[in-house]
C-alpha positions as CSV (number, residue, x, y, z in Angstrom):
1,X,15.3,-75.6,-1.6
2,X,12.8,-76.7,1.0
3,X,9.1,-76.0,1.2
4,X,7.2,-74.9,4.2
5,X,8.4,-76.7,7.3
6,X,5.9,-78.7,9.3
7,X,5.1,-77.5,12.8
8,X,6.0,-79.9,15.5
9,X,3.9,-80.4,18.6
10,X,6.1,-78.0,20.5
11,X,4.5,-75.0,22.1
12,X,4.2,-71.6,20.2
13,X,5.8,-68.9,22.3
14,X,4.5,-65.3,22.1
15,X,6.9,-62.4,22.6
16,X,6.1,-58.7,22.9
17,X,8.1,-56.1,20.9
18,X,9.8,-53.5,23.1
19,X,8.0,-50.1,23.3
20,X,10.6,-48.5,21.0
21,X,10.1,-51.3,18.4
22,X,6.3,-50.7,18.3
23,X,6.8,-47.0,17.6
24,X,9.4,-47.8,15.0
25,X,7.1,-50.2,13.2
26,X,4.2,-47.7,13.2
27,X,6.6,-45.0,11.8
28,X,7.9,-47.3,9.0
29,X,4.5,-48.6,8.0
30,X,2.7,-45.3,8.0
31,X,5.4,-43.0,6.7
32,X,6.9,-45.0,3.8
33,X,3.7,-45.4,1.9
34,X,5.1,-43.5,-1.1
35,X,8.0,-46.0,-1.4
36,X,6.4,-49.4,-0.9
37,X,8.6,-51.2,-3.5
38,X,11.6,-50.8,-1.2
39,X,10.4,-53.7,0.9
40,X,11.7,-56.1,-1.8
41,X,15.0,-54.3,-2.0
42,X,15.4,-54.7,1.7
43,X,14.4,-58.4,1.8
44,X,16.8,-59.2,-1.1
45,X,19.6,-57.2,0.6
46,X,19.1,-59.2,3.9
47,X,19.2,-62.5,1.9
48,X,22.4,-61.3,0.1
49,X,24.0,-60.5,3.5
50,X,23.1,-64.0,4.8
51,X,24.7,-65.6,1.7
52,X,27.8,-63.5,2.0
53,X,28.2,-64.7,5.6
54,X,27.8,-68.4,4.7
55,X,30.3,-68.0,1.8
56,X,32.8,-66.5,4.1
57,X,32.3,-69.1,6.8
58,X,32.6,-72.0,4.2
59,X,36.2,-71.1,3.8
60,X,37.0,-72.4,7.2
61,X,34.0,-74.3,8.5
62,X,34.0,-77.9,7.2
63,X,31.0,-79.0,9.3
64,X,28.3,-76.5,8.3
65,X,24.9,-77.7,7.1
66,X,24.4,-78.2,3.4
67,X,28.0,-77.3,2.5
68,X,27.4,-77.9,-1.3
69,X,24.0,-76.0,-1.5
70,X,23.9,-73.4,-4.3
71,X,24.2,-69.9,-2.9
72,X,21.2,-68.2,-4.4
73,X,18.0,-66.2,-3.7
74,X,14.7,-67.6,-5.0
75,X,11.5,-65.5,-5.3
76,X,8.1,-66.9,-6.2
77,X,4.8,-65.0,-6.6
78,X,1.2,-66.1,-7.2
79,X,-0.9,-63.4,-8.9
80,X,-4.1,-65.2,-8.1
81,X,-3.5,-65.9,-4.4
82,X,-1.5,-62.6,-4.0
83,X,1.3,-64.4,-2.2
84,X,5.1,-64.0,-2.3
85,X,8.0,-66.1,-1.0
86,X,11.6,-65.1,-0.8
87,X,14.1,-67.8,0.1
88,X,17.8,-67.9,0.5
89,X,20.4,-70.6,1.3
90,X,22.3,-68.3,3.6
91,X,23.6,-68.6,7.1
92,X,20.1,-68.8,8.7
93,X,19.3,-67.9,12.3
94,X,19.1,-69.5,15.7
95,X,16.2,-68.7,18.1
96,X,18.4,-66.1,19.9
97,X,19.3,-64.5,16.5
98,X,15.6,-64.4,15.5
99,X,14.8,-62.4,18.7
100,X,17.8,-60.2,18.3
101,X,17.3,-59.5,14.6
102,X,13.6,-59.3,14.2
103,X,12.4,-58.4,17.7
104,X,14.5,-55.4,18.6
105,X,15.7,-52.1,17.0
106,X,19.0,-52.8,15.3
107,X,20.8,-49.6,16.3
108,X,20.5,-47.3,19.3
109,X,19.1,-43.9,18.4
110,X,17.4,-45.2,15.2
111,X,13.9,-44.3,16.3
112,X,14.8,-40.8,17.4
113,X,16.7,-40.1,14.2
114,X,13.9,-41.4,12.0
115,X,11.3,-39.5,14.0
116,X,13.4,-36.3,13.5
117,X,13.6,-37.0,9.7
118,X,9.9,-37.5,9.6
119,X,9.2,-34.2,11.4
120,X,11.5,-32.4,9.0
121,X,10.5,-33.9,5.7
122,X,6.8,-34.9,6.4
123,X,7.6,-38.4,4.9
124,X,10.6,-40.7,5.3
125,X,12.9,-41.2,2.4
126,X,12.8,-44.9,1.5
127,X,16.5,-44.8,0.6
128,X,17.4,-44.2,4.3
129,X,15.7,-47.2,5.8
130,X,18.2,-50.0,5.0
131,X,21.0,-48.0,6.5
132,X,19.5,-48.5,10.0
133,X,19.2,-52.2,10.0
134,X,15.4,-52.0,10.1
135,X,14.7,-52.7,6.4
136,X,12.9,-56.0,7.1
137,X,10.0,-54.2,8.7
138,X,9.2,-52.3,5.5
139,X,7.4,-55.6,4.5
140,X,4.5,-54.5,6.7
141,X,3.7,-51.8,4.2
142,X,2.5,-54.5,1.8
143,X,1.2,-57.2,4.0
144,X,-0.6,-57.7,7.3
145,X,1.3,-60.8,8.4
146,X,4.8,-62.2,7.8
147,X,6.1,-65.7,8.4
148,X,9.8,-66.3,8.6
149,X,11.1,-69.9,8.6
150,X,14.8,-70.3,9.3
151,X,17.5,-72.8,10.2
152,X,21.1,-71.9,11.2
153,X,24.0,-73.4,9.3
154,X,25.5,-74.7,12.5
155,X,25.6,-78.5,12.7
156,X,22.7,-79.9,14.8
157,X,20.7,-76.7,14.5
158,X,17.0,-76.5,14.9
159,X,14.4,-75.0,12.5
160,X,12.2,-72.1,13.8
161,X,9.1,-70.3,12.5
162,X,8.6,-66.6,13.4
163,X,5.2,-65.0,12.7
164,X,4.1,-61.4,13.3
165,X,1.4,-59.0,12.3
166,X,3.7,-56.1,13.2
167,X,1.3,-54.9,15.8
168,X,3.2,-55.4,19.1
169,X,3.8,-59.1,19.3
170,X,5.4,-62.0,17.5
171,X,5.5,-65.8,18.0
172,X,8.3,-68.3,17.6
173,X,7.9,-72.1,17.4
174,X,10.2,-75.0,16.5
175,X,9.6,-76.6,13.1
176,X,11.2,-79.3,11.0
177,X,13.2,-77.6,8.3
178,X,15.5,-79.8,6.2
179,X,17.8,-77.2,4.7
180,X,19.7,-74.2,6.1
181,X,18.8,-70.6,5.3
182,X,15.7,-68.4,5.6
183,X,12.3,-68.5,3.9
184,X,10.0,-65.4,4.2
185,X,6.4,-65.7,3.0
186,X,3.3,-63.5,3.2
187,X,0.0,-62.6,1.5
188,X,0.0,-59.1,-0.1
189,X,-2.7,-56.5,0.8
190,X,-5.2,-55.8,-2.0
191,X,-3.7,-52.4,-2.6
192,X,-0.2,-54.0,-3.0
193,X,-1.3,-56.7,-5.5
194,X,1.1,-55.2,-8.2
195,X,3.9,-57.0,-6.3
196,X,2.4,-60.4,-7.1
197,X,3.1,-59.8,-10.8
198,X,6.3,-61.3,-12.2
199,X,7.1,-58.3,-14.5
200,X,6.8,-55.9,-11.5
201,X,9.1,-58.0,-9.3
202,X,11.7,-58.3,-12.1
203,X,11.5,-54.6,-12.6
204,X,12.3,-53.9,-8.9
205,X,15.1,-56.5,-8.7
206,X,16.8,-54.9,-11.8
207,X,16.3,-51.4,-10.4
208,X,17.8,-52.1,-6.9
209,X,19.4,-55.5,-6.8
210,X,20.9,-56.2,-10.2
211,X,24.4,-56.4,-8.8
212,X,23.7,-58.6,-5.8
213,X,26.7,-61.1,-5.8
214,X,24.4,-64.1,-6.1
215,X,21.9,-65.3,-8.6
216,X,18.3,-64.2,-8.0
217,X,15.7,-66.5,-9.4
218,X,12.2,-65.4,-10.0
219,X,9.9,-68.4,-10.5
220,X,13.1,-70.4,-11.4
221,X,14.4,-67.8,-14.0
222,X,17.5,-65.8,-13.2
223,X,16.7,-62.1,-13.4
224,X,19.9,-60.3,-12.2
225,X,23.4,-59.8,-13.5
226,X,26.1,-61.2,-11.3
227,X,29.3,-59.5,-12.5
228,X,32.5,-58.1,-10.9
229,X,32.5,-54.7,-12.7
230,X,35.9,-53.8,-11.2
231,X,37.5,-56.7,-13.0
232,X,36.7,-55.3,-16.4
233,X,38.9,-53.0,-18.5
234,X,38.1,-49.3,-18.6
235,X,36.9,-49.3,-22.1
236,X,34.4,-52.1,-21.3
237,X,32.7,-50.0,-18.6
238,X,29.5,-48.1,-19.4
239,X,28.6,-45.1,-17.2
240,X,25.0,-46.3,-16.8
241,X,25.9,-49.7,-15.4
242,X,28.7,-48.3,-13.3
243,X,26.2,-45.8,-11.8
244,X,23.7,-48.6,-11.1
245,X,26.5,-50.6,-9.5
246,X,27.3,-47.6,-7.3
247,X,23.7,-47.2,-6.2
248,X,23.6,-50.8,-5.2
249,X,26.8,-51.0,-3.1
250,X,26.4,-47.5,-1.6
251,X,22.7,-47.7,-0.9
252,X,22.4,-44.3,-2.6
253,X,19.6,-43.2,-4.9
254,X,21.6,-40.6,-6.8
255,X,24.3,-41.3,-9.4
256,X,27.8,-40.8,-8.1
257,X,29.6,-37.5,-8.7
258,X,32.5,-39.3,-10.4
259,X,34.2,-42.7,-10.4
260,X,37.8,-44.0,-10.7
261,X,39.0,-47.4,-11.8
262,X,42.3,-48.5,-10.4
263,X,44.4,-51.5,-11.5
264,X,47.8,-52.0,-9.8
265,X,50.4,-54.8,-10.3
266,X,53.8,-54.9,-8.7
267,X,54.6,-55.0,-5.0
268,X,50.9,-55.5,-4.4
269,X,48.3,-56.5,-6.9
270,X,44.7,-55.2,-6.7
271,X,41.8,-53.7,-8.7
272,X,39.4,-51.1,-7.4
273,X,36.3,-49.2,-8.5
274,X,35.9,-46.1,-6.4
275,X,33.1,-43.5,-6.2
276,X,32.6,-39.9,-4.9
277,X,29.0,-39.5,-3.7
278,X,27.2,-36.3,-4.8
279,X,26.4,-35.4,-1.2
280,X,28.1,-35.9,2.2
281,X,27.0,-39.0,4.1
282,X,24.1,-38.8,6.6
283,X,26.2,-39.1,9.8
284,X,27.9,-35.8,8.8
285,X,24.8,-34.0,7.8
286,X,22.6,-35.1,10.7
287,X,24.6,-36.6,13.4
288,X,27.8,-34.6,13.0
289,X,29.7,-37.8,13.5
290,X,32.9,-39.0,12.0
291,X,33.5,-41.5,9.2
292,X,34.7,-44.0,11.8
293,X,32.8,-47.0,10.3
294,X,32.9,-46.3,6.6
295,X,35.2,-47.4,3.8
296,X,35.1,-49.3,0.6
297,X,34.3,-53.0,0.5
298,X,37.3,-55.4,0.7
299,X,37.2,-58.4,-1.6
300,X,39.8,-61.2,-1.9
301,X,39.6,-63.1,-5.3
302,X,36.0,-61.7,-5.8
303,X,34.8,-62.9,-2.3
304,X,33.7,-60.1,0.0
305,X,35.7,-60.2,3.2
306,X,34.6,-56.9,4.8
307,X,31.6,-54.7,4.0
308,X,33.1,-51.5,5.2
309,X,36.9,-51.8,5.5
310,X,38.3,-49.0,7.6
311,X,41.9,-50.1,6.9
312,X,41.7,-49.4,3.2
313,X,41.7,-45.6,3.5
314,X,42.6,-42.9,6.1
315,X,39.6,-41.5,7.9
316,X,39.4,-38.3,6.0
317,X,38.8,-40.3,2.8
318,X,36.3,-42.9,4.1
319,X,33.4,-41.1,2.3
320,X,34.8,-42.8,-0.8
321,X,32.5,-45.7,-1.7
322,X,33.5,-48.7,-3.8
323,X,35.2,-52.1,-4.0
324,X,38.9,-53.1,-3.6
325,X,39.8,-56.6,-4.7
326,X,43.2,-58.2,-4.1
327,X,44.7,-61.6,-4.5
328,X,47.5,-60.8,-2.0
329,X,45.5,-61.8,1.1
330,X,44.2,-65.2,2.0
331,X,40.5,-65.8,1.7
332,X,40.1,-66.8,5.4
333,X,41.9,-63.6,6.6
334,X,40.7,-62.4,10.0
335,X,39.8,-58.8,10.8
336,X,42.9,-58.6,13.1
337,X,45.2,-59.7,10.3
338,X,43.6,-57.2,8.0
339,X,44.3,-54.4,10.5
340,X,48.0,-55.3,10.8
341,X,48.8,-56.6,7.3
342,X,51.7,-55.0,5.4
343,X,49.7,-55.7,2.2
344,X,46.8,-53.6,3.5
345,X,49.2,-50.9,4.5
346,X,50.7,-50.8,0.9
347,X,47.2,-50.8,-0.7
348,X,46.1,-48.0,1.5
349,X,49.2,-46.0,0.6
350,X,48.7,-46.5,-3.1
351,X,45.0,-45.8,-3.0
352,X,45.4,-42.6,-1.0
353,X,47.8,-41.3,-3.6
354,X,45.6,-42.3,-6.5
355,X,42.5,-40.7,-4.9
356,X,44.3,-37.4,-4.1
357,X,45.6,-37.4,-7.7
358,X,42.0,-37.9,-8.9
359,X,40.8,-34.9,-6.9
360,X,43.7,-32.8,-8.5
361,X,42.6,-33.9,-12.0
362,X,39.0,-33.0,-11.2
363,X,40.1,-29.5,-10.1
364,X,42.1,-28.9,-13.3
365,X,39.9,-30.5,-15.9
366,X,36.3,-30.3,-14.4
367,X,36.3,-27.3,-12.1
368,X,32.5,-27.3,-11.7
369,X,32.4,-30.9,-10.6
370,X,35.3,-30.2,-8.2
371,X,33.4,-27.3,-6.8
372,X,30.4,-29.6,-6.0
373,X,32.8,-32.1,-4.5
374,X,34.6,-29.5,-2.4
375,X,31.4,-28.0,-1.1
376,X,30.3,-31.5,0.1
377,X,33.6,-32.9,1.3
378,X,36.0,-30.0,1.8
379,X,35.5,-30.0,5.6
380,X,36.4,-33.7,5.8
381,X,39.4,-33.4,3.5
382,X,40.8,-30.7,5.8
383,X,40.9,-33.1,8.7
384,X,43.7,-34.9,6.8
385,X,46.0,-31.9,7.1
386,X,46.6,-32.7,10.8
387,X,46.7,-36.5,10.4
388,X,48.3,-37.3,7.0
389,X,51.7,-35.6,6.9
390,X,52.9,-37.7,4.0
391,X,50.3,-36.1,1.7
392,X,50.1,-32.8,3.5
393,X,51.4,-30.8,0.4
394,X,48.8,-32.4,-1.9
395,X,46.0,-31.6,0.6
396,X,47.2,-28.0,0.9
397,X,47.0,-27.8,-2.9
398,X,43.4,-28.9,-2.7
399,X,42.3,-26.2,-0.2
400,X,39.8,-23.6,-1.5
401,X,38.7,-20.4,0.2
402,X,36.3,-17.6,-0.3
403,X,38.0,-14.2,0.0
404,X,37.4,-10.5,-0.2
405,X,38.2,-10.7,-3.9
406,X,35.9,-13.6,-4.7
407,X,32.1,-13.7,-4.9
408,X,30.0,-15.9,-2.6
409,X,30.6,-19.6,-3.4
410,X,33.7,-18.7,-5.5
411,X,37.0,-20.0,-4.4
412,X,40.7,-19.1,-4.4
413,X,43.6,-21.4,-3.8
414,X,46.6,-20.5,-1.6
415,X,48.7,-20.6,-4.8
416,X,46.4,-18.1,-6.5
417,X,46.4,-15.9,-3.4
418,X,50.2,-15.6,-3.2
419,X,50.5,-15.0,-7.0
420,X,48.4,-11.9,-6.7
421,X,49.8,-10.5,-3.5
422,X,51.4,-7.1,-3.6
423,X,55.2,-7.0,-3.6
424,X,55.3,-5.4,-0.2
425,X,52.8,-7.9,1.4
426,X,54.7,-10.5,3.4
427,X,51.8,-12.4,5.0
428,X,48.7,-14.3,4.0
429,X,45.7,-12.8,5.9
430,X,42.6,-14.6,7.0
431,X,39.5,-13.8,8.9
432,X,37.2,-16.4,10.5
433,X,33.6,-16.2,11.5
434,X,30.1,-17.6,11.1
435,X,29.2,-16.2,7.7
436,X,30.6,-14.2,4.8
437,X,28.2,-11.3,5.5
438,X,29.2,-11.1,9.1
439,X,32.9,-11.2,8.2
440,X,32.6,-8.5,5.5
441,X,30.9,-6.2,8.0
442,X,33.5,-6.6,10.7
443,X,35.6,-3.5,11.6
444,X,38.9,-5.5,11.6
445,X,38.5,-5.8,7.8
446,X,38.4,-2.1,7.2
447,X,42.1,-1.4,6.7
448,X,42.5,-4.4,4.3
449,X,39.5,-3.4,2.3
450,X,40.7,0.2,2.2
451,X,44.2,-0.8,1.0
452,X,42.9,-3.5,-1.5
453,X,44.7,-6.3,0.4
454,X,43.0,-9.7,-0.1
455,X,41.8,-11.6,3.0
456,X,40.7,-15.2,3.1
457,X,37.2,-15.5,4.6
458,X,36.9,-18.7,6.7
459,X,33.4,-19.8,7.5
460,X,33.9,-23.5,7.9
461,X,34.2,-24.4,11.6
462,X,37.0,-26.9,10.7
463,X,39.1,-24.0,9.4
464,X,39.6,-22.6,12.9
465,X,41.5,-25.7,13.9
466,X,43.2,-26.5,10.6
467,X,44.4,-23.2,9.1
468,X,46.5,-21.9,12.1
469,X,48.3,-25.3,12.0
470,X,49.6,-24.5,8.4
471,X,51.8,-21.7,9.8
472,X,53.0,-20.7,6.4
473,X,52.6,-21.3,2.6
474,X,55.3,-20.5,0.1
475,X,57.4,-19.1,3.0
476,X,54.6,-16.6,3.8
477,X,53.1,-16.8,7.3
478,X,49.3,-17.2,7.6
479,X,48.0,-14.6,10.0
480,X,44.6,-13.8,11.4
481,X,43.6,-10.2,10.9
482,X,42.6,-10.1,14.5
483,X,46.2,-10.2,15.7
484,X,47.6,-7.0,17.2
485,X,51.1,-7.4,15.8
486,X,50.2,-6.8,12.1
487,X,52.3,-4.2,10.3
488,X,50.0,-1.2,9.4
489,X,52.8,1.2,8.6
490,X,51.5,1.6,5.0
491,X,48.5,4.0,5.1
492,X,46.5,6.1,2.7
493,X,47.8,9.7,2.5
494,X,44.3,11.2,2.7
495,X,43.5,9.4,6.0
496,X,42.0,11.9,8.6
497,X,44.4,13.2,11.2
498,X,44.4,11.3,14.5
499,X,44.1,13.1,17.9
500,X,47.4,14.7,18.9
501,X,49.2,13.5,22.0
502,X,47.9,16.2,24.5
503,X,44.3,15.3,23.5
504,X,44.8,11.6,23.1
505,X,46.7,10.7,26.3
506,X,43.8,11.7,28.8
507,X,41.3,9.8,26.6
508,X,43.4,6.6,26.5
509,X,43.9,6.9,30.3
510,X,40.2,7.0,31.0
511,X,39.6,4.1,28.5
512,X,42.2,2.0,30.4
513,X,40.7,2.9,33.8
514,X,37.1,2.2,32.8
515,X,37.9,-1.2,31.2
516,X,40.8,-2.2,33.5
517,X,39.3,-5.6,34.4
518,X,38.0,-6.4,31.0
519,X,40.7,-5.9,28.5
520,X,44.4,-6.7,28.3
521,X,45.2,-3.2,27.0
522,X,43.8,-0.2,25.1
523,X,45.9,1.0,22.2
524,X,45.7,3.4,19.2
525,X,44.4,1.7,16.1
526,X,45.9,1.8,12.6
527,X,43.5,-0.8,11.1
528,X,40.2,1.0,11.6
529,X,38.8,3.3,8.9
530,X,35.1,3.8,9.6
531,X,34.6,2.3,13.1
532,X,35.5,3.8,16.4
533,X,36.8,0.7,18.2
534,X,37.5,-3.0,17.7
535,X,38.8,-6.0,19.7
536,X,41.9,-7.8,18.6
537,X,44.0,-10.7,20.0
538,X,47.4,-10.4,21.5
539,X,50.4,-12.0,19.7
540,X,49.8,-15.3,21.5
541,X,46.1,-15.1,22.1
542,X,43.3,-17.0,20.3
543,X,41.2,-15.2,17.7
544,X,37.5,-14.8,18.6
545,X,36.3,-17.7,16.4
546,X,38.8,-20.1,17.8
547,X,38.0,-19.0,21.3
548,X,34.3,-19.5,20.6
549,X,34.9,-23.0,19.3
550,X,37.1,-23.9,22.3
551,X,34.4,-22.6,24.7
552,X,31.7,-24.8,22.9
553,X,33.9,-27.8,23.7
554,X,34.7,-26.7,27.2
555,X,32.1,-24.3,28.8
556,X,34.4,-23.9,31.8
557,X,37.1,-22.4,29.7
558,X,37.7,-18.8,30.9
559,X,37.5,-16.1,28.2
560,X,40.9,-14.6,27.3
561,X,41.3,-10.8,27.6
562,X,41.5,-8.9,24.3
563,X,43.1,-5.7,23.3
564,X,40.8,-2.8,22.5
565,X,42.0,-0.7,19.6
566,X,40.7,2.9,19.4
567,X,40.3,4.8,16.1
568,X,41.7,8.2,17.2
569,X,40.5,10.0,14.1
570,X,36.9,8.9,14.5
571,X,34.3,11.6,15.3
572,X,33.0,9.7,18.4
573,X,36.5,9.5,19.9
574,X,37.1,13.2,19.0
575,X,33.8,14.0,20.8
576,X,34.9,12.0,23.9
577,X,38.2,13.9,23.9
578,X,36.2,17.2,23.9
579,X,34.1,16.0,26.8
580,X,37.3,15.0,28.7
581,X,38.7,18.4,28.2
582,X,35.5,20.1,29.4
583,X,34.9,17.8,32.4
584,X,36.7,14.4,32.7
585,X,34.2,13.4,35.5
586,X,31.2,13.6,33.2
587,X,29.5,10.2,33.7
588,X,28.6,10.1,30.0
589,X,32.3,9.6,29.1
590,X,32.5,6.2,31.0
591,X,29.0,5.2,29.8
592,X,30.1,5.8,26.2
593,X,33.3,3.9,26.7
594,X,31.5,0.8,28.2
595,X,29.0,1.0,25.3
596,X,31.7,1.1,22.7
597,X,33.4,-1.9,24.3
598,X,30.3,-4.0,24.6
599,X,29.3,-3.1,21.1
600,X,32.6,-4.6,19.9
601,X,31.8,-7.7,22.0
602,X,28.4,-7.9,20.4
603,X,30.0,-7.9,16.9
604,X,32.3,-10.7,18.0
605,X,29.3,-12.7,19.2
606,X,30.8,-12.6,22.7
607,X,28.4,-10.4,24.6
608,X,27.0,-12.7,27.3
609,X,24.2,-10.4,28.4
610,X,22.5,-7.6,26.4
611,X,20.5,-6.3,29.4
612,X,23.1,-3.7,30.6
613,X,23.9,-2.9,27.0
614,X,20.3,-2.0,26.1
615,X,19.9,-0.1,29.4
616,X,23.0,1.9,28.7
617,X,22.0,2.6,25.1
618,X,18.7,4.0,26.4
619,X,20.6,6.3,28.8
620,X,22.7,7.6,25.9
621,X,19.7,8.2,23.7
622,X,18.0,10.1,26.5
623,X,21.0,12.2,27.0
624,X,21.3,12.9,23.3
625,X,17.6,13.9,23.0
626,X,17.9,16.2,26.1
627,X,20.9,17.9,24.6
628,X,18.8,18.9,21.6
């Protein structure tokens, strides 16, 4: 290991941080004060990444600097001087890389995202910071000035010293540095002097970095455990160390919900240690993104080849964290070969089957744990129904729904639903909307509630796209209760008498004339019990929730016309019939019809403007109060 490099006579260049970088530094330094210890986690993590890269490069690069140097991280502290040094023998940086890595925000959108988090939570969660590539800057919580001395592993490389106070500028100068790698040194602030104590540093290393894949020396004494847990047998694994390993590789602060060890020998040979997080990943919670760049780590013979290997699992399972280690790939395998390798294809196939079997076991043996899992990851799992046709039946078996016969946050499977269907029920019914309360209050549910027919309540936006694509389960069609072609021939005997034909026909005629441009048709309803009217979709039309989602994706999409169903035994419809008999030109008749129609639109969440609706309502109230 080298000591401080000596500055040459070359000029010191000063650079200014970009405006966004200044704001980010201020945000980190002043909003993470409750988590100052994470600075050490982040510096060790960066050193580990640099060592992983050099180890990978050494497989093919014969000319790199210091080929035989030990791959390690060395930390030294001085409690009297309040100084700390963290040094690695990793890949090092060129001048361009110094500017790119330490002078600019690592990922676009990082500042905005972190500012939003700060606004929401008052303080930033220190566990998020490393996931944005800005972890290095957390060092400014504990020091006023940082010096980084580095030399790239490329032959003929030059050493550089980078210095900054984190206040808007930094300097870079050439130095003589004998060995490759990076050395970070700084003096701790008085209020951060605890981090100059050996016991405190060791405590933090064991808490956050115990499973770094390289030895960490603290004042020449190794303080971490370097072990490939996934290579051990199941009975050797202890939950506590497995949980700590998960926190390290996943960057999570919580224990995993569950873990699975896999050992396969045969057509392919590999070992894996996989984890289900307790909560959905941030990009789903905050950015509504996809799991495009996630996946377990890929190792070949205990050497990390890819940090997040997309090819190991289908997209809908990439929330699974962990390690997969195989001997069936060469150590110098390229990313392109990984993508097209038949070995990877086979591993993916086996892993997918094992993971879905794991979920099934959780559902049977640990239903509460499965409920937690499904609440967090159910929406992602459903994506697989339209992409993974090999495992479609297994995925359908994992589906869970609230229904009119379950409580809130209680679930029913399609199998359970069909087992308790009445003998004369031929279809599986579902109703989709924004919330359980909204769905239960909807007029379209009245017939089913009245007849005791169970209806699945779909409140997950993904359901709108996924469930119609199932078409049927156990040879029973899945049908939205908004469809006009449902068989309502079975009715309660004590249902009020509907209007007779000679009274009904004139009413329906005026309904059709009044709403001619707005609805596909007006028909007599057999589904309504307590409401006067409702809107339903034609046989080939979209239900209201699907139409709403499609409109969100394409605002130019014209709204499809619905069918208005009229409850001809309802008092309001009977009263309108009486008004028609007395004087069919009474303006209150058409005002009432428009109000009923727009009221149905309001329930659907499809009423674009409420101005006319409110004005018409006031007219009707005025007429009603005058009549008294």
